[in-house]
C-alpha positions as CSV (number, residue, x, y, z in Angstrom):
1,M,-88.4,-105.4,233.7
2,K,-90.6,-102.4,235.6
3,I,-92.2,-100.0,232.7
4,L,-93.7,-96.6,233.2
5,I,-96.0,-95.9,230.5
6,L,-96.7,-92.1,230.0
7,T,-100.1,-91.1,228.5
8,G,-103.1,-89.2,228.7
9,G,-101.9,-85.5,228.2
10,N,-104.2,-82.5,227.3
11,S,-104.4,-82.8,223.4
12,S,-107.4,-83.7,221.2
13,E,-105.8,-87.4,221.1
14,R,-106.1,-87.9,225.1
15,R,-108.8,-90.7,224.5
16,I,-107.0,-92.5,222.0
17,S,-103.6,-92.2,223.9
18,F,-105.4,-94.3,226.7
19,L,-106.6,-96.8,224.5
20,S,-103.1,-97.1,222.8
21,A,-101.8,-97.3,226.5
22,K,-104.0,-99.9,227.5
23,N,-103.0,-102.1,224.7
24,V,-99.6,-101.5,225.2
25,K,-100.0,-102.4,229.1
26,N,-101.8,-105.6,228.4
27,A,-99.1,-106.7,226.2
28,L,-96.2,-106.1,228.5
29,I,-98.1,-107.4,231.2
30,E,-98.8,-110.7,229.4
31,N,-94.8,-110.8,228.5
32,G,-94.2,-110.7,232.2
33,H,-93.2,-107.0,233.0
34,K,-94.4,-104.9,235.9
35,V,-96.4,-102.0,234.5
36,K,-97.6,-98.5,235.8
37,V,-99.7,-96.0,233.8
38,Y,-99.0,-92.3,234.6
39,D,-101.4,-89.8,233.2
40,L,-99.7,-86.5,232.2
41,R,-102.6,-84.3,233.3
42,K,-100.9,-84.7,236.9
43,G,-97.8,-82.8,235.8
44,Y,-94.3,-83.4,234.7
45,E,-92.4,-82.9,237.7
46,S,-93.4,-86.0,239.3
47,I,-92.0,-88.3,236.6
48,K,-88.5,-87.7,238.0
49,K,-89.1,-88.8,241.1
50,I,-91.6,-91.7,239.9
51,S,-89.1,-93.0,237.2
52,K,-86.5,-93.9,239.8
53,D,-88.5,-97.1,240.5
54,F,-88.7,-98.2,236.8
55,D,-86.5,-99.4,234.2
56,F,-88.0,-97.9,231.0
57,L,-90.1,-95.0,230.2
58,F,-92.8,-95.8,227.5
59,P,-94.4,-92.6,226.1
60,V,-97.5,-93.1,224.4
61,L,-99.0,-90.0,224.0
62,H,-100.5,-88.9,220.7
63,G,-100.8,-85.5,219.4
64,E,-98.7,-82.3,219.9
65,E,-97.7,-82.9,223.3
66,G,-96.3,-86.4,222.5
67,E,-95.6,-86.6,218.8
68,G,-94.4,-82.8,218.7
69,G,-91.5,-83.4,221.2
70,I,-92.8,-81.5,224.0
71,L,-92.8,-84.5,226.5
72,H,-89.7,-86.1,224.8
73,K,-87.8,-82.7,225.5
74,Y,-88.4,-83.1,229.1
75,L,-87.7,-86.9,229.1
76,S,-84.3,-85.9,227.9
77,T,-83.2,-84.8,231.1
78,I,-84.0,-88.2,232.9
79,K,-81.3,-90.8,232.6
80,K,-83.7,-93.6,231.7
81,P,-84.0,-95.6,228.5
82,I,-86.8,-94.1,226.5
83,V,-89.0,-96.4,224.1
84,G,-88.9,-94.7,220.6
85,T,-86.2,-92.2,220.6
86,R,-84.7,-89.5,222.8
87,N,-84.4,-87.1,219.6
88,Y,-87.0,-84.9,220.5
89,K,-85.8,-82.4,217.7
90,G,-86.8,-85.1,215.3
91,F,-90.3,-85.0,216.7
92,E,-90.6,-81.2,216.4
93,K,-89.3,-81.5,212.7
94,G,-91.7,-84.1,211.9
95,W,-94.8,-83.3,213.6
96,Y,-95.3,-79.7,212.5
97,K,-96.8,-79.9,209.0
98,I,-95.6,-76.8,207.4
99,P,-91.8,-77.5,208.2
100,F,-92.6,-80.9,207.2
101,K,-94.0,-79.9,203.8
102,K,-91.0,-77.6,203.3
103,F,-88.7,-80.7,204.3
104,C,-90.4,-82.9,201.5
105,D,-90.0,-79.9,199.1
106,K,-86.6,-79.4,199.8
107,N,-85.5,-83.2,199.5
108,G,-87.3,-84.0,196.5
109,I,-90.2,-86.1,198.2
110,K,-93.6,-85.3,196.5
111,T,-96.2,-83.6,198.5
112,A,-99.3,-81.8,197.5
113,P,-98.8,-78.1,196.5
114,W,-99.7,-75.9,199.5
115,K,-99.9,-72.7,200.9
116,V,-99.8,-70.9,204.4
117,V,-103.3,-69.0,205.0
118,K,-104.7,-66.6,207.5
119,S,-108.2,-66.0,206.3
120,K,-111.0,-67.1,204.1
121,K,-109.7,-64.7,201.3
122,D,-106.4,-66.7,201.4
123,I,-108.3,-69.8,200.9
124,F,-110.3,-68.5,198.0
125,E,-107.1,-67.5,196.3
126,F,-106.0,-71.2,196.1
127,D,-107.4,-74.1,194.0
128,F,-110.3,-76.3,194.8
129,P,-110.6,-78.8,195.9
130,C,-108.1,-78.2,198.9
131,V,-107.5,-79.5,202.4
132,L,-107.5,-77.0,205.3
133,K,-105.1,-78.3,208.0
134,A,-103.5,-76.8,211.2
135,S,-99.7,-77.2,211.2
136,G,-99.5,-78.3,214.9
137,G,-102.8,-80.5,214.3
138,G,-103.5,-84.5,214.3
139,S,-103.7,-86.3,211.0
140,S,-107.6,-86.3,211.3
141,R,-108.4,-83.8,213.8
142,E,-108.0,-80.1,212.8
143,V,-108.5,-81.0,209.1
144,I,-111.4,-79.8,206.8
145,I,-112.0,-81.0,202.9
146,L,-113.0,-78.0,201.0
147,K,-114.4,-79.0,197.6
148,S,-115.5,-75.7,196.5
149,K,-115.7,-71.8,197.5
150,K,-119.2,-72.8,198.9
151,D,-117.5,-75.1,201.5
152,V,-115.6,-72.2,202.8
153,L,-118.7,-70.2,203.4
154,R,-120.7,-73.3,204.3
155,L,-118.6,-75.2,207.0
156,D,-117.3,-74.1,210.4
157,I,-113.5,-73.2,209.6
158,K,-113.3,-70.5,212.2
159,K,-112.1,-73.0,214.8
160,I,-109.0,-73.9,212.9
161,L,-108.4,-70.3,211.5
162,N,-108.5,-69.1,215.1
163,L,-105.8,-71.8,216.4
164,T,-102.6,-70.4,217.5
165,T,-100.5,-72.5,215.3
166,S,-99.9,-71.8,211.6
167,I,-102.8,-72.8,209.2
168,F,-102.0,-73.9,205.5
169,V,-104.1,-75.5,202.6
170,E,-103.0,-78.1,200.3
171,R,-104.3,-79.3,197.0
172,Y,-106.5,-82.4,197.5
173,F,-105.8,-85.4,195.7
174,P,-108.5,-88.2,195.3
175,G,-106.6,-91.3,195.1
176,I,-105.4,-94.6,196.9
177,E,-104.7,-93.7,200.6
178,V,-101.9,-96.0,202.1
179,T,-99.6,-96.0,205.2
180,V,-96.0,-97.6,205.6
181,G,-94.8,-98.5,209.4
182,I,-91.3,-98.4,210.1
183,L,-89.9,-100.8,212.9
184,N,-86.3,-100.9,213.8
185,N,-85.3,-99.0,210.6
186,K,-87.0,-101.5,208.2
187,A,-90.3,-100.9,206.6
188,L,-93.2,-102.8,207.3
189,P,-96.0,-103.8,204.5
190,A,-98.0,-101.2,203.2
191,I,-101.4,-100.9,204.4
192,E,-104.3,-99.6,201.9
193,I,-106.9,-97.4,203.7
194,I,-110.4,-97.7,202.1
195,P,-113.0,-95.5,203.9
196,A,-116.8,-96.1,203.5
197,K,-118.0,-95.0,200.1
198,G,-118.3,-91.2,200.0
199,E,-116.1,-90.6,203.1
200,W,-112.6,-90.0,204.1
201,F,-110.4,-91.2,207.0
202,S,-111.5,-88.8,209.3
203,Y,-111.0,-89.1,213.2
204,K,-114.5,-90.4,213.5
205,N,-114.0,-92.9,210.7
206,K,-110.6,-94.0,212.0
207,Y,-111.8,-95.1,215.3
208,A,-115.4,-96.2,214.2
209,S,-114.3,-99.5,212.1
210,T,-116.1,-98.0,209.3
211,T,-113.1,-98.3,207.1
212,K,-111.1,-101.2,205.4
213,E,-107.4,-101.7,206.0
214,I,-106.0,-104.0,203.8
215,P,-102.1,-105.3,204.1
216,F,-99.9,-105.3,201.0
217,A,-102.0,-102.5,199.4
218,P,-103.6,-104.4,196.7
219,S,-104.4,-101.5,194.6
220,L,-100.7,-100.8,194.3
221,T,-98.3,-102.3,191.9
222,P,-95.2,-104.2,193.7
223,K,-93.0,-101.2,192.4
224,Q,-95.2,-98.8,193.8
225,Q,-95.4,-100.7,197.2
226,I,-91.3,-100.6,197.3
227,L,-91.3,-97.0,196.5
228,V,-93.8,-95.9,199.2
229,Q,-91.8,-98.1,201.6
230,K,-88.5,-96.5,200.5
231,I,-90.0,-93.0,201.1
232,A,-91.3,-93.6,204.5
233,L,-87.7,-95.3,205.4
234,K,-86.2,-92.0,204.1
235,I,-88.2,-89.8,206.2
236,H,-87.7,-92.0,209.4
237,K,-83.9,-92.0,208.8
238,S,-83.9,-88.2,208.0
239,F,-85.7,-87.3,211.3
240,K,-84.0,-89.8,213.4
241,L,-87.3,-90.9,214.7
242,G,-85.8,-94.0,216.5
243,T,-87.3,-97.5,216.7
244,Y,-90.8,-96.7,214.8
245,S,-92.8,-94.3,213.0
246,R,-95.5,-94.2,210.2
247,S,-95.8,-92.2,207.0
248,D,-99.3,-91.8,205.2
249,F,-99.5,-91.3,201.5
250,I,-101.8,-90.5,198.8
251,V,-101.1,-92.3,195.7
252,Y,-102.6,-89.9,192.8
253,K,-102.2,-90.8,189.2
254,N,-99.7,-93.7,190.2
255,V,-97.8,-90.9,191.9
256,P,-97.3,-91.2,195.6
257,Y,-97.7,-88.0,197.8
258,V,-96.6,-88.0,201.5
259,L,-99.3,-86.7,203.6
260,E,-97.5,-86.7,206.8
261,V,-95.4,-88.7,209.1
262,N,-96.8,-89.9,212.6
263,T,-93.8,-90.1,215.1
264,I,-95.7,-91.8,217.7
265,P,-98.3,-93.9,215.7
266,G,-101.4,-95.3,217.2
267,L,-101.1,-98.6,219.3
268,T,-104.8,-99.5,220.0
269,A,-105.9,-103.0,218.8
270,G,-107.5,-101.5,215.6
271,S,-104.4,-99.3,215.0
272,L,-102.5,-99.6,211.7
273,I,-98.9,-100.0,212.6
274,P,-99.9,-103.1,214.6
275,K,-101.7,-104.4,211.6
276,A,-98.7,-103.9,209.5
277,A,-96.6,-105.6,212.0
278,K,-98.8,-108.7,212.1
279,A,-98.7,-108.8,208.1
280,A,-94.9,-109.0,208.6
281,G,-95.5,-112.0,210.9
282,I,-94.8,-109.9,214.3
283,S,-97.5,-110.2,216.9
284,F,-98.3,-107.4,219.0
285,N,-96.4,-108.6,221.9
286,N,-93.2,-109.1,220.1
287,F,-93.8,-105.5,218.7
288,V,-93.5,-103.9,221.9
289,E,-90.5,-106.3,223.2
290,I,-88.8,-104.8,220.1
291,L,-89.5,-101.3,221.1
292,L,-88.1,-102.2,224.8
293,K,-85.1,-103.9,223.3
294,N,-84.0,-100.7,221.3
295,A,-84.9,-98.3,223.9
296,K,-82.2,-95.9,224.6
C-alpha cells in the first residue's frame, strides 16, 4: 500500500509530531508499504493533489491542529481512507478542555472541580493548590501547577493568560497518574506514570526519559484498573474517536478523576500507547497495521 503521513504543522507539538511520524514511517516500511511524509507547513491545498497517488492518509499530528480536528475537517473533503477517524467533530469536542470538562460533569464522569478564569484575581478566588490550563493547550504544554497564591505572583503565567483560547483552573489532586489507551474499541492495559521525585509529568519529563511508565498500573487494585478502562472506553465511544485514543487519569483517595482525552496520542518509541499495546502482546508494527485495516 502507498501511505501519505501528514505531520509537522505549526503547534507547540511540532517536534513530537515528527518523532511520532518517523516511528510510524519506519514500521510501515518494515511492513512492506511505500511511505511519504508531508509537512503541513507546506500548506493544505497540495494534499488533494498529492493524495491521488496514495491509498491511505495517515495523520500523525499532535496539538490543536491535529487533535482539535482542524486537519481532519479538511481531510473529510478528500475521498481517501483516513487512519483514526473521519469524525473531526469528535476531535473538536474531545480536544478542547473546557467542553470536555462540561461533558464529564454532564455524564457523571469524575473530573477535578474547575472554573474559567481571565485574570490573576480569578485564580486567587479559587482553591489552592490548583492547575492553570489553556482549553486549547496540550497535556503538558500550556499547563502550570500553582501550589499557593505566591506561585501566582512568582511564576510566569502571563503567557497562558494572554492566549486567545479560554483559560481555566482546576483543583490539583496529588495521586497516582495512569493512562489507558483504546485500540479498535478495546481498552489496553492501564499504564502507571511515575515522574521523578518532586516532579510532575511535564513536557520536559515526558520526553527526557526521567519518568517510569509501568504496564498494568501496579499501584491500582484490579477493580480500579477495570474502572479506568471502562471510563476510557466510554469517553472514546462517546466522542466516536475511531480506531484509537488515550485517556489520562489521576487516582486520588482511590477515586479516578479523568484529566483529558488524547485524540491522536503520541506514537514515538517512548510513547504511552505503544507501550500499552506491547503489554497487550501487540508489537508496534502490528499496531500500525491495525490502524490501517480500520481506516475509513
